[in-house]
C-alpha positions, 0 to 999 in steps of 0.5 A: 855731888861729885867734882867741880860744877855740882851745886852743894847743899847749904848743909854740905857747905856748912860741913865744908866750912866746919872742916876748913875751920879745923872743927871736924874729925873723921872716922878712918873707914870705908864709910867715914863718919864726920864729927863736928866739935866732937859730936857726930854729924847729923847727916851722915849720908852727906858726909859719906858723899863729900868724902867719897866725892872727893871734898874732904879726907882724913889729914892723916894718911892710913890713920886709924879711928878718928883723925882731923878731917881736912878739905881736898883741893876740890872742897876748898875750890867749892868753898871759894865759889860759895864765897864768890856767889 
């Protein structure tokens, strides 16, 4: 699940859409957990993979605790490909 050209699962795409909609937060840690609408995401393995693969990141550089999550350029491209398909 790294970089462009990799097919994302429906769940991963839904997680990216939630981030794009401003509904997600993530923890600032080496294994960043994702929270959607204030609740812990049910698939933290995918959340970790999306973060480590560069699809999403904390919106606050050097933040602590939970911060707003944002899409990276790779995340935006992944969603554009999803919409076009």
